[in-house]
MOPAC internal coordinates of N, CA, C and O (Angstrom, degrees):
PM7 1SCF
backbone

  N    0.0000 0     0.00 0     0.00 0    0    0    0
  C    1.4062 1     0.00 0     0.00 0    1    0    0
  C    1.5208 1   107.96 1     0.00 0    2    1    0
  O    1.2310 1   120.40 1   132.62 1    3    2    1
  N    1.3636 1   116.85 1   -47.38 1    3    2    1
  C    1.4636 1   120.28 1  -177.03 1    5    3    2
  C    1.5543 1   109.20 1   -55.14 1    6    5    3
  O    1.2310 1   120.75 1   131.42 1    7    6    5
  N    1.3560 1   116.17 1   -48.58 1    7    6    5
  C    1.4568 1   119.33 1  -179.12 1    9    7    6
  C    1.5384 1   112.28 1   -62.33 1   10    9    7
  O    1.2310 1   120.66 1   141.64 1   11   10    9
  N    1.2885 1   116.35 1   -38.36 1   11   10    9
  C    1.4638 1   120.12 1   179.20 1   13   11   10
  C    1.5045 1   113.68 1   -63.58 1   14   13   11
  O    1.2310 1   122.08 1   136.42 1   15   14   13
  N    1.3579 1   113.62 1   -43.58 1   15   14   13
  C    1.4709 1   118.17 1   178.78 1   17   15   14
  C    1.5374 1   110.89 1   -67.04 1   18   17   15
  O    1.2310 1   121.01 1   139.17 1   19   18   17
  N    1.3181 1   115.68 1   -40.83 1   19   18   17
  C    1.4953 1   119.96 1  -179.35 1   21   19   18
  C    1.5184 1   110.21 1   -66.51 1   22   21   19
  O    1.2310 1   118.98 1   137.87 1   23   22   21
  N    1.3199 1   119.56 1   -42.13 1   23   22   21
  C    1.4237 1   121.72 1   176.52 1   25   23   22
  C    1.5619 1   111.84 1   -63.04 1   26   25   23
  O    1.2310 1   121.18 1   138.18 1   27   26   25
  N    1.3324 1   115.35 1   -41.82 1   27   26   25
  C    1.4214 1   119.60 1   178.58 1   29   27   26
  C    1.5101 1   111.41 1   -62.63 1   30   29   27
  O    1.2310 1   119.92 1   139.60 1   31   30   29
  N    1.3068 1   117.76 1   -40.40 1   31   30   29
  C    1.4898 1   122.73 1   175.51 1   33   31   30
  C    1.5250 1   112.88 1   -59.64 1   34   33   31
  O    1.2310 1   121.92 1   152.06 1   35   34   33
  N    1.3335 1   113.93 1   -27.94 1   35   34   33
  C    1.4857 1   118.08 1  -178.99 1   37   35   34
  C    1.5128 1   111.85 1   -94.42 1   38   37   35
  O    1.2310 1   121.14 1  -170.19 1   39   38   37
  N    1.3334 1   115.42 1     9.81 1   39   38   37
  C    1.4816 1   120.64 1   174.64 1   41   39   38
  C    1.5380 1   113.24 1    87.03 1   42   41   39
  O    1.2310 1   119.78 1  -170.57 1   43   42   41
  N    1.3086 1   118.02 1     9.43 1   43   42   41
  C    1.4978 1   119.89 1   179.66 1   45   43   42
  C    1.5215 1   108.29 1   -93.64 1   46   45   43
  O    1.2310 1   121.02 1   -64.00 1   47   46   45
  N    1.3628 1   115.66 1   116.00 1   47   46   45
  C    1.5072 1   117.17 1   179.03 1   49   47   46
  C    1.5544 1   109.90 1   -57.32 1   50   49   47
  O    1.2310 1   121.73 1   -51.13 1   51   50   49
  N    1.3354 1   114.29 1   128.87 1   51   50   49
  C    1.4895 1   119.17 1  -174.15 1   53   51   50
  C    1.5499 1   108.89 1  -139.94 1   54   53   51
  O    1.2310 1   122.48 1   -36.21 1   55   54   53
  N    1.2555 1   112.85 1   143.79 1   55   54   53
  C    1.5052 1   119.27 1   171.38 1   57   55   54
  C    1.4984 1   106.30 1  -130.57 1   58   57   55
  O    1.2310 1   120.67 1   -58.47 1   59   58   57
  N    1.2993 1   116.32 1   121.53 1   59   58   57
  C    1.4238 1   125.19 1   176.08 1   61   59   58
  C    1.5393 1   109.39 1   -84.57 1   62   61   59
  O    1.2310 1   119.47 1   -45.12 1   63   62   61
  N    1.3570 1   118.62 1   134.88 1   63   62   61
  C    1.4596 1   121.34 1   176.06 1   65   63   62
  C    1.4566 1   107.64 1  -127.74 1   66   65   63
  O    1.2310 1   120.97 1   -45.61 1   67   66   65
  N    1.3331 1   115.76 1   134.39 1   67   66   65
  C    1.5093 1   121.26 1   174.87 1   69   67   66
  C    1.4872 1   110.31 1  -136.23 1   70   69   67
  O    1.2310 1   121.28 1   -10.90 1   71   70   69
  N    1.2985 1   115.16 1   169.10 1   71   70   69
  C    1.4345 1   119.50 1   175.88 1   73   71   70
  C    1.5576 1   109.10 1   -92.39 1   74   73   71
  O    1.2310 1   120.92 1   -16.76 1   75   74   73
  N    1.3196 1   115.85 1   163.24 1   75   74   73
  C    1.4667 1   121.15 1  -178.32 1   77   75   74
  C    1.5674 1   111.37 1   -53.16 1   78   77   75
  O    1.2310 1   120.44 1   143.63 1   79   78   77
  N    1.2781 1   116.77 1   -36.37 1   79   78   77
  C    1.4230 1   120.78 1  -177.19 1   81   79   78
  C    1.4943 1   114.14 1   -61.09 1   82   81   79
  O    1.2310 1   119.40 1   157.12 1   83   82   81
  N    1.3717 1   118.75 1   -22.88 1   83   82   81
  C    1.4269 1   122.13 1  -172.85 1   85   83   82
  C    1.5307 1   113.09 1  -113.31 1   86   85   83
  O    1.2310 1   119.10 1  -169.37 1   87   86   85
  N    1.3515 1   119.32 1    10.63 1   87   86   85
  C    1.4336 1   120.17 1   177.92 1   89   87   86
  C    1.4941 1   115.78 1   -56.70 1   90   89   87
  O    1.2310 1   118.18 1   135.69 1   91   90   89
  N    1.3072 1   121.08 1   -44.31 1   91   90   89
  C    1.4469 1   121.59 1  -179.51 1   93   91   90
  C    1.5375 1   109.82 1   -68.05 1   94   93   91
  O    1.2310 1   119.05 1   143.52 1   95   94   93
  N    1.3091 1   119.41 1   -36.48 1   95   94   93
  C    1.4605 1   122.41 1   175.03 1   97   95   94
  C    1.5381 1   111.35 1   -62.52 1   98   97   95
  O    1.2310 1   121.54 1   137.66 1   99   98   97
  N    1.3106 1   114.66 1   -42.34 1   99   98   97
  C    1.5434 1   120.08 1  -178.95 1  101   99   98
  C    1.5046 1   109.44 1   -64.19 1  102  101   99
  O    1.2310 1   121.65 1   134.57 1  103  102  101
  N    1.3765 1   114.45 1   -45.43 1  103  102  101
  C    1.4842 1   117.49 1   179.57 1  105  103  102
  C    1.5008 1   112.02 1   -63.58 1  106  105  103
  O    1.2310 1   119.62 1   141.45 1  107  106  105
  N    1.2945 1   118.33 1   -38.55 1  107  106  105
  C    1.4432 1   122.82 1   175.84 1  109  107  106
  C    1.5177 1   112.88 1   -61.93 1  110  109  107
  O    1.2310 1   120.42 1   135.64 1  111  110  109
  N    1.2888 1   116.80 1   -44.36 1  111  110  109
  C    1.4488 1   123.24 1   179.45 1  113  111  110
  C    1.5361 1   108.07 1   -65.12 1  114  113  111
  O    1.2310 1   119.78 1   137.04 1  115  114  113
  N    1.2973 1   118.02 1   -42.96 1  115  114  113
  C    1.4952 1   119.44 1   176.25 1  117  115  114
  C    1.4693 1   110.98 1   -56.50 1  118  117  115
  O    1.2310 1   119.62 1   134.26 1  119  118  117
  N    1.3134 1   118.33 1   -45.74 1  119  118  117
  C    1.4447 1   121.28 1  -178.85 1  121  119  118
  C    1.5583 1   111.24 1   -64.97 1  122  121  119
  O    1.2310 1   120.17 1   138.13 1  123  122  121
  N    1.2814 1   117.28 1   -41.87 1  123  122  121
  C    1.4488 1   122.49 1   177.37 1  125  123  122
  C    1.5464 1   110.19 1   -59.82 1  126  125  123
  O    1.2310 1   120.82 1   141.13 1  127  126  125
  N    1.3231 1   116.03 1   -38.87 1  127  126  125
  C    1.4600 1   122.54 1   178.58 1  129  127  126
  C    1.5166 1   113.33 1   -75.82 1  130  129  127
  O    1.2310 1   120.57 1   179.57 1  131  130  129
  N    1.3335 1   116.52 1    -0.43 1  131  130  129
  C    1.4618 1   120.00 1   179.03 1  133  131  130
  C    1.5095 1   116.40 1    83.73 1  134  133  131
  O    1.2310 1   119.78 1  -164.91 1  135  134  133
  N    1.3072 1   118.02 1    15.09 1  135  134  133
  C    1.4471 1   121.48 1  -176.66 1  137  135  134
  C    1.5289 1   108.02 1  -138.59 1  138  137  135
  O    1.2310 1   119.06 1  -110.81 1  139  138  137
  N    1.3557 1   119.39 1    69.19 1  139  138  137
  C    1.4481 1   121.01 1  -172.84 1  141  139  138
  C    1.5230 1   114.17 1   -65.96 1  142  141  139
  O    1.2310 1   118.93 1   163.43 1  143  142  141
  N    1.3288 1   119.64 1   -16.57 1  143  142  141
  C    1.4182 1   121.33 1  -179.06 1  145  143  142
  C    1.5383 1   113.60 1  -101.58 1  146  145  143
  O    1.2310 1   121.93 1  -166.54 1  147  146  145
  N    1.3556 1   113.90 1    13.46 1  147  146  145
  C    1.4708 1   117.37 1  -177.96 1  149  147  146
  C    1.5102 1   111.55 1   -60.18 1  150  149  147
  O    1.2310 1   118.95 1   -54.36 1  151  150  149
  N    1.2947 1   119.62 1   125.64 1  151  150  149
  C    1.4622 1   122.84 1  -174.71 1  153  151  150
  C    1.5679 1   112.34 1   -72.98 1  154  153  151
  O    1.2310 1   121.53 1   -31.62 1  155  154  153
  N    1.2846 1   114.67 1   148.38 1  155  154  153
  C    1.4808 1   118.18 1   175.85 1  157  155  154
  C    1.5634 1   107.68 1  -151.70 1  158  157  155
  O    1.2310 1   121.54 1   -15.74 1  159  158  157
  N    1.3415 1   114.66 1   164.26 1  159  158  157
  C    1.4387 1   122.31 1   178.22 1  161  159  158
  C    1.5324 1   109.29 1  -102.48 1  162  161  159
  O    1.2310 1   120.16 1   -30.12 1  163  162  161
  N    1.2444 1   117.30 1   149.88 1  163  162  161
  C    1.4569 1   125.45 1   179.20 1  165  163  162
  C    1.4922 1   113.06 1  -123.74 1  166  165  163
  O    1.2310 1   120.18 1   -50.23 1  167  166  165
  N    1.3398 1   117.26 1   129.77 1  167  166  165
  C    1.4513 1   121.91 1   173.42 1  169  167  166
  C    1.4678 1   109.54 1  -118.22 1  170  169  167
  O    1.2310 1   120.79 1   -20.02 1  171  170  169
  N    1.3647 1   116.09 1   159.98 1  171  170  169
  C    1.4904 1   119.60 1   178.98 1  173  171  170
  C    1.5664 1   112.27 1   -62.42 1  174  173  171
  O    1.2310 1   122.96 1   -28.40 1  175  174  173
  N    1.3274 1   111.94 1   151.60 1  175  174  173
  C    1.5040 1   119.64 1  -178.82 1  177  175  174
  C    1.4994 1   106.08 1  -107.94 1  178  177  175
  O    1.2310 1   117.77 1   -34.06 1  179  178  177
  N    1.2932 1   121.84 1   145.94 1  179  178  177
  C    1.4909 1   127.86 1    -3.43 1  181  179  178
  C    1.5262 1   111.08 1   -90.60 1  182  181  179
  O    1.2310 1   122.63 1    -8.71 1  183  182  181
  N    1.3151 1   112.56 1   171.29 1  183  182  181
  C    1.4827 1   117.32 1   173.76 1  185  183  182
  C    1.4703 1   113.20 1  -120.83 1  186  185  183
  O    1.2310 1   119.16 1   161.86 1  187  186  185
  N    1.3625 1   119.21 1   -18.14 1  187  186  185
  C    1.4143 1   123.25 1  -175.59 1  189  187  186
  C    1.5091 1   115.90 1   -61.82 1  190  189  187
  O    1.2310 1   119.69 1   152.38 1  191  190  189
  N    1.3279 1   118.21 1   -27.62 1  191  190  189
  C    1.4535 1   121.36 1  -178.71 1  193  191  190
  C    1.5374 1   116.13 1  -100.57 1  194  193  191
  O    1.2310 1   121.65 1  -173.44 1  195  194  193
  N    1.3558 1   114.45 1     6.56 1  195  194  193
  C    1.4582 1   118.67 1  -174.67 1  197  195  194
  C    1.5539 1   111.47 1   -78.21 1  198  197  195
  O    1.2310 1   122.82 1   -28.10 1  199  198  197
  N    1.3458 1   112.20 1   151.90 1  199  198  197
  C    1.4614 1   116.27 1   169.52 1  201  199  198
  C    1.5123 1   110.16 1   -75.17 1  202  201  199
  O    1.2310 1   121.29 1   -12.05 1  203  202  201
  N    1.2639 1   115.14 1   167.95 1  203  202  201
  C    1.4728 1   118.50 1   179.77 1  205  203  202
  C    1.5305 1   111.44 1   -58.29 1  206  205  203
  O    1.2310 1   120.14 1   138.91 1  207  206  205
  N    1.2733 1   117.34 1   -41.09 1  207  206  205
  C    1.4562 1   121.49 1   179.82 1  209  207  206
  C    1.5201 1   113.01 1   -64.27 1  210  209  207
  O    1.2310 1   121.02 1   138.33 1  211  210  209
  N    1.3347 1   115.66 1   -41.67 1  211  210  209
  C    1.4454 1   122.36 1   178.43 1  213  211  210
  C    1.6099 1   109.25 1   -65.89 1  214  213  211
  O    1.2310 1   121.20 1   137.57 1  215  214  213
  N    1.3061 1   115.31 1   -42.43 1  215  214  213
  C    1.4451 1   121.06 1  -179.86 1  217  215  214
  C    1.5658 1   109.17 1   -62.32 1  218  217  215
  O    1.2310 1   121.36 1   135.22 1  219  218  217
  N    1.3369 1   115.01 1   -44.78 1  219  218  217
  C    1.4571 1   119.61 1   179.79 1  221  219  218
  C    1.5153 1   111.11 1   -60.45 1  222  221  219
  O    1.2310 1   120.74 1   140.09 1  223  222  221
  N    1.3424 1   116.19 1   -39.91 1  223  222  221
  C    1.4688 1   119.54 1   177.91 1  225  223  222
  C    1.5139 1   111.94 1   -63.67 1  226  225  223
  O    1.2310 1   119.79 1   142.03 1  227  226  225
  N    1.2946 1   118.00 1   -37.97 1  227  226  225
  C    1.5277 1   121.13 1   175.63 1  229  227  226
  C    1.5336 1   109.17 1   -65.84 1  230  229  227
  O    1.2310 1   120.99 1   138.09 1  231  230  229
  N    1.2882 1   115.71 1   -41.91 1  231  230  229
  C    1.5084 1   120.00 1   177.17 1  233  231  230
  C    1.4916 1   111.43 1   -61.89 1  234  233  231
  O    1.2310 1   121.13 1   133.75 1  235  234  233
  N    1.2991 1   115.45 1   -46.25 1  235  234  233
  C    1.4795 1   120.48 1   179.95 1  237  235  234
  C    1.5453 1   110.04 1   -61.48 1  238  237  235
  O    1.2310 1   119.89 1   143.21 1  239  238  237
  N    1.3110 1   117.81 1   -36.79 1  239  238  237
  C    1.4843 1   120.34 1   179.88 1  241  239  238
  C    1.5445 1   110.61 1   -69.82 1  242  241  239
  O    1.2310 1   120.12 1   155.18 1  243  242  241
  N    1.2598 1   117.37 1   -24.82 1  243  242  241
  C    1.5075 1   121.57 1   179.93 1  245  243  242
  C    1.5336 1   113.35 1   -84.14 1  246  245  243
  O    1.2310 1   120.75 1   164.28 1  247  246  245
  N    1.3262 1   116.17 1   -15.72 1  247  246  245
  C    1.4642 1   121.42 1  -172.98 1  249  247  246
  C    1.5810 1   111.01 1   -55.52 1  250  249  247
  O    1.2310 1   118.59 1   131.81 1  251  250  249
  N    1.3520 1   120.30 1   -48.19 1  251  250  249
  C    1.4712 1   115.86 1  -177.01 1  253  251  250
  C    1.5173 1   113.31 1   -62.20 1  254  253  251
  O    1.2310 1   120.10 1   144.77 1  255  254  253
  N    1.2969 1   117.42 1   -35.23 1  255  254  253
  C    1.5108 1   118.65 1   178.30 1  257  255  254
  C    1.4920 1   109.69 1   -71.27 1  258  257  255
  O    1.2310 1   119.07 1   138.37 1  259  258  257
  N    1.3329 1   119.39 1   -41.63 1  259  258  257
  C    1.4269 1   119.68 1   178.98 1  261  259  258
  C    1.4997 1   114.31 1   -63.52 1  262  261  259
  O    1.2310 1   122.11 1   140.99 1  263  262  261
  N    1.3530 1   113.57 1   -39.01 1  263  262  261
  C    1.4804 1   117.50 1   175.64 1  265  263  262
  C    1.5367 1   110.16 1   -62.88 1  266  265  263
  O    1.2310 1   119.64 1   135.87 1  267  266  265
  N    1.3154 1   118.29 1   -44.13 1  267  266  265
  C    1.4596 1   122.25 1   178.97 1  269  267  266
  C    1.5037 1   109.92 1   -59.07 1  270  269  267
  O    1.2310 1   119.48 1   136.00 1  271  270  269
  N    1.2900 1   118.59 1   -44.00 1  271  270  269
  C    1.4659 1   120.42 1  -179.24 1  273  271  270
  C    1.5623 1   108.83 1   -64.83 1  274  273  271
  O    1.2310 1   119.97 1   132.77 1  275  274  273
  N    1.2819 1   117.67 1   -47.23 1  275  274  273
  C    1.4836 1   121.21 1  -175.51 1  277  275  274
  C    1.5177 1   112.43 1   -67.85 1  278  277  275
  O    1.2310 1   120.68 1   155.32 1  279  278  277
  N    1.3472 1   116.31 1   -24.68 1  279  278  277
  C    1.4959 1   119.85 1  -177.22 1  281  279  278
  C    1.5168 1   109.65 1   -98.37 1  282  281  279
  O    1.2310 1   120.29 1  -178.26 1  283  282  281
  N    1.3601 1   117.05 1     1.74 1  283  282  281
  C    1.5160 1   120.92 1   179.73 1  285  283  282
  C    1.4627 1   113.95 1    75.99 1  286  285  283
  O    1.2310 1   119.11 1  -157.25 1  287  286  285
  N    1.3214 1   119.30 1    22.75 1  287  286  285
  C    1.4464 1   121.91 1  -178.91 1  289  287  286
  C    1.5578 1   112.93 1  -118.67 1  290  289  287
  O    1.2310 1   119.92 1  -141.81 1  291  290  289
  N    1.3429 1   117.77 1    38.19 1  291  290  289
  C    1.4530 1   117.26 1   179.53 1  293  291  290
  C    1.5017 1   112.38 1   -70.97 1  294  293  291
  O    1.2310 1   120.10 1   180.00 1  295  294  293

């Protein structure tokens, strides 16, 4: 989250993605960084043990939210 907010401040379009397990940590980091409403995408947890196909499905599911974030329409 910190990197996403910092890149965004520098004008670099950024979309932060986290798993459900880390939503509260991501929200806390956003608040610490001074941007508690910073938008982010969430995918199901866990991802470390997924096959390539399963991981691609999770990424595909996140695409609409990522596009909304990057186009300023969250």
